[in-house]
N, C-alpha and C positions, 0 to 999 in steps of 0.2 A: 154563194157568197165571195167575196176578193176578199185574198186574202193578206192580214197586213204585210206592210215592208219591216222586212227583220230585225232585229237589229242588238243580234244577238252576234257571237263571235265566228261562230259552226258555219267554216270558208269563208269564211270577210280575212285570213292572214290574221299573220301578227298584230295585238296591237301597235299606234307606229309607239320610238322610243320619245318618251318624252324627254325635254330640256335633264342639261346636267349639273346638280341638286348641287350648289357651295359646298364645300368645308370648311368649318369653326374650327380654326387649329389652335389646341393647347396657348397657350401661353410656356415658355421653357423658356427655363435658366442654366447657364452652362457655369464649371467655375475647379479652380482642380485645388488639390488640398495642399498643404505645406512635400506632406509623405506621399505627391504623387496623384496620389487617388486622381482620378475623371469622372466628374458628377452631373449629369444632366436632370432636370427637374422639370416636368408636363404636369398646367395647372389641366387636371380635367374635371369639377365636378355636379359630372350627370348621373350622379348615384354616388355615398356615403362610405367610397371604396379606397381603394390603396392598394400600390404592387408596384414591388421593386424587385431587382433583379441584376445581380452585382456578375457582373462578365470577368472570365479573369483570359486576356491574351494566350491563351495556350492551350493546345489540349497532344490528340494523340499523335498528331507529328514530332512534335519537340522530339517524344522518347522514343519514337514507328521503332529508329532503325535498333537500337537497346532490349525496348520488352512495351511492344506493339501493345495496345489499351489500353496501357497503365493512368490514361486519362479516364479512359471513363470508370475502370476499379473505383478509382476516387474518388472521381466525385459522387459515383453511388453509394461507398460508405464514410464521405466528409460529412454527410448528415447523419450517422448516428453514435454523433456522443462530444461533451466535449471536455477539457478540461475542469468543466466545475456542472457541468448538462448529461444525466446520464440518459440513455437514446426515452426510459421512459420516460424521464421527465422533460425531453424534450416535446414529444408525443401530448402531453397531457398538457404541457401550454399551447402549445398549438387549437387544442379544441380548446382549451380555457379562455380563449382570446378569438374562439369562429377563422383561426388562418388556415390557410394551406401553405405548405415547403414543397419548395423539387429541385433536386439540382441533375443535370448531366452535359456530357460534354459531347463533339465531336470530334475532327480535327484539324480544327485551328482556337478555338476556341473552349473553353468550361465555364459553368453560369450555375448558381443556385440562386432561386426564384422563391419568394415569397409574398405573399394580398390575404388581406383579410380589409377588416370595416379603419375607417381610415380614424378613428378615436383609439384604434389599438397601435397607433404605428412607431409610434416610440419601440416599443414592445419589440416589434417587428423587427426594427434598424440592430437592435440591443443583439436578439438570437442572428440574422443576418451579424453579424459581425461577428461576433461570437464566435461562428461554424468558417468564418472564413480567416482567423488567428490564433484561432486555441480548438481546433478540431483534433479529438485524440487517438481513436482507429482503432476501438475496444476490437482485441481479438478473438473475439466471437463474435462479433459482426463478421469483420474481417472472413473470420475462414463460411457466415453462412451467405458471403455474395459469393465468394470465389466455388460453392460450390455453382448457385443461382445460375453463374458463367459457363461453369464447364458444360449444365442442359442447358443451357443460352445456342451453346457452342454447338453443343451438338444438331441437336432440332435446325439451325440453324446449313448445319451442312445435310440436310435432308430436303431443302429450299432450293429451287431451279435461281428465282430471286436472287437467292442473293450468290449463290457460286459464280451468276452471273455478270452483276457486279461485283465482284468482289474477284474476278477472272479480267476482266475490261483496266480496273483500275491497275492491276499488273505489268499489262500491256501496252498502258500511254506512259505509264509515269515510271514502269522500269527497275532503277537508285534511287527514286524518293521518299518518303517516306506519305505523300499520295496512293502510292501504290500499294501499303499494306492495309485493306480496310479490315481486318479482325484479328488478335491470332486464333494459332491454333490450343489445344488443348493441354498441350507438354509444354509453350509455352506458360498460358492461369496455372497449370498447376506449379510453378517453377512460384510464381511471384509470391514476395514475402510482404510480410507487412511494413517493413521495416521500408518497401519496395515503396508505397502509396505515401511516408510518411514522407521522404525522402524529394520524393516527387512534389506537394504541399509545400514543403519548406521552401522553394525552388522557386517551382510560377506563382500559389496564390500570394505575391508581392502586391503592394498598392500603386507603384508604378505599373503593375504589368496586370493595373482593374478601370473597370469602368463603372457604373454606378447609379443607375436611372431607373425612377421611377416619374409614377405615372398617377394620376389618378386626386382626389378632394384634399389639395394641398396647396399652405402657402410657401412658395418661392426661400422666404427670407425668415423664419425660420424654421423651414426642413431644411436648411442648407444648416443649421447651427445648430441641430437637433445630430446631420451627420460630421459636423467639424469634433463636437463630443465624444461624439462614438466612435470613431473611423478616424479619428488624427493618432492616436495613442499605438495606431496600427506601424507597428517599424518597418520602413523602408529599406530595401536594398532591391540591387540590382540582377534584374536578370538577365540571363547572355545568353544575346542574336546566336543563332546558331546559323551551318551556313549545308544549301544541300546540294546533291547533287541533281545540274539539268536533268526533265525529262533527254527518252530516246526522239526521234521522227520517226516516225512509223512507210515505211513503200510501200505501193501496192496493197493489196484486201489478204489477209493468212483468217484461215478459220478455224478459234479455238475452241473444241471441242469439250464439254465440259456430262461427262459419261455417266451418268444413272440410269442403271440399270430400273423398265419395269414402269419409266412413264409412257404416263396417258397423254401427256400433250409434252412441246418444245420449247420452251422460255429462250427469244433472239434477246441476241442485244450489240447493236452499231454502234458505234458511237469516233467522236475524236475530240482534242486537247482544242480550246480554244480560250477565252477571255473572262478577265477578274470583272465584279462589277462596281470597281477605278476606272474601266477602261471607255471612250470616249462614244466608242459605237458601242458601248450593251443594249441601253436602249432597241436600237436601231435589229442589234439582234438579239433583240427577246421578243417583239414582233413579231420576226422573221421565225423566230420558232414558233411560235405563234397559231401563225396563219400553217404552218407544218403538221405541227403534232400535237399543240405544248394545251390547245387545245379543246374540249369537247365535241366543235364543232369545224375541228380545224381535215386539214387535206387525207391526214395518214388516216385517222375515223370512217370521214367516208369513204373513203378506199375499201380498204381493209374490213372496216367490221360491217360500212352497210351498201357497199356493193356486193361484195367475195363473200361479206362475211364471214371470216379467214378467223377473230378473235372476234372479244366484247371488246377488249380496251387497247389499243395501241396508240400508245403516246411517244412524245420527244420531248426532255431535260433536258434547262441550261443547270451544272453547277456552278457558285462563283466559291471556288473558293481559297484563300485570301493569298497565294503566290502564282496556280494557274487556274485558269477553271478547264469544266469540257462536256457536251452535251451529247448522249444519249435516245436511242427511240429504241425500246422496246414495246412485248407487242407477247403474248404467251400464244402458241396455237398447235394446231390439231399436227401429231406425225406428219400426216399427206400433204401437205399447202405450205411442207415449210423452205423450202425452197420458190414456188412460188410466190410469200407474205414477200421473199429477199425480195423477187422482184420486183413488188411493186412498191417497195419503202426506195431501196432507190433512181428510183423512176420518182417517186415523189420526192425526194433530196435532189435528181440531175434537173426538173424542172422547177425549181424552189429556184437554179442556181444557174440555167437557161432562160427564165424570161418572168417580165416585173410581172406582179398578183394586180387582178383586179381592182380599180379604186371603193369600188362598192368592196369588198373584201380586208380592202386595208383597212380602213372606217370602222367594219365590221368586228375587226378584230385588237381594234381602238376600244370601239367602245367596250369591249369586253372587258379589258387591261385592267382600261380606266374604272371602269364598273367593280371588277375586283379589289383591284387597289382599294377604292371606298369601304368597300364590305370590311375589309381587314383592319379597316383603321377602327371602326364599331365596339371595336372593346380595349377592354388596358393592356389585355394580353398580346393582339392586334399591336397596338401605339411599341408598347415596349421594344414587339419583332421590328417594326421597322425605323425606329429610335437606335435601336441597335447594328441596322442595317450601315445608316450613317454615316455611325461613329468608329464602329471597326473598318470598313471601308474607306475609308476618312472624304468621302463624297459630303460638295458641299451643303454650308447651313441651310440654303431654301432647297433641297433636292424634294424635302417631300413637300411642296407645298408646289412646285413646280409638276410636280411627279406627270400627273396629268394631262398639260402644254403642251411640255415635248414629247408624247410620245402620240399627240396629235399632230406632230409640225416635222413627225417623220413622216418620208417622201416612202414611190415606189419607189425610186429611183438610191432610194440610203434601202429599204431592201431586199431589194436587188444583190446592191453594192454588198452586205451583211452575210448575204444568204451564199454569196462564190470568195469570199473573204472566208468564215468557217464551218458553214458544211464541207468538209474535205470530203463528197464518197468516192474516189478513186483510189485513198487512203488508208480509209479510214476500216478495222481491225472488223471481225465479225466472232459471235462469241454467244455461245449454241448451248445449250443445257439437255438433256434427253438424252433416249435409249441409242447407241453408237448405231449398235445394226440399225433401226429403224433408220434414220437418217445419215450416216455416214458416207451413204454414197450421193443424197442431193447436195448435202455440205463439198463434199468436192467438188463442185460445178462452179466454185464463188474462188477458190483457192486449196493452198500450201491445209493442206486437212494437222493440224496437233492434237491427238487426244489424250485430256486427265482425268485422271479419279479426282474426287469429290476433299479430295486436302491439298487439289493443287498440286502433286508428281506427276507429271509424261507418263503412259502409261502404252501411247501408240500414234504414227504420227499417220 
């Protein structure tokens, strides 16, 4: 009896890529209040919910030379109470209206976010404004957060990934505030509640803020609500500061952070690059995705699939406001540290030396466009994309034209971006592991400086 023709997918290869679906973009409205608060609204009625995010255009870099990590501490405690609401009243109100509240801070910005059912939008806005204008920083909550921060720091200083990232930023940025990834335990112990209040009153100001709203809303009535609720927020100038330029790195040097008896070694190499507003950003983003930014990238195929050195080597572009940087990271067995570095530099140099294949570029462009579209599927994702546009001063149609711009990047563009921004000959190398086990391998790649997990030099 003759078997019927195969209809399944086993052995037939992956299904063909279907046509790209169009994105239905929410209508946007942009407005600036008299006190300087910038407002961006996006109408999206898929679900009866609305999400707000108030972004403050100041983060840890604003005071890193004085009190590292102060913006993060401020953001953590800002939600703990206001002049009219205790932390327990805030939590009860959130439960009553079914809303979620979050705060965060990074190098360049801080944020307060709240989301919930659109029928309670006015209550959400009122709470958001109260936290932005009238935070009280209760002493008990400040002390609780300080203890928690100290415990988190102790854990971080035993974590190879954290130590590697901290050391690379120190090397790449020198005296610039971006060099400081985290405060020390001693600095956290010296924090006072007054320090948080001073930072808050100096930086949480309407002319230094961006209010984003996405969801089930009508733009004009929502603007009127925002005017009523945020219009009384007193305006004040936020003084811009200038910072030293980062150092130029020349040649390869190895920075080895010693952690005794570690099973694996954390590898991190990188260099400064460009930020999101640079005209070559998308070209570099494609080059990075081909190298190591996607799961099917060259680094994954080489170091994971072919060599078996590690599970997930990756490369990442970090876009900060004033500068950007690029890194490649991998956690490997101590026996293959030198071999892994050889493969990393081989792949970086291959990106700089030879054009990528047309099919490889097309596959990676499909990947970036696909992940971009997926990222817009939620209100939080849309908020993040809108924040990127307005914080980096990108064009108004950046999101709408993103996929088209990605697909217009050529093989020659990728090669030029890799040659310009993957500075392989001058990439610092950071290793975190047991120096007795990897010091000899490290020396193959340049002069070695050894640090303890507090960042102090303990040998060469």
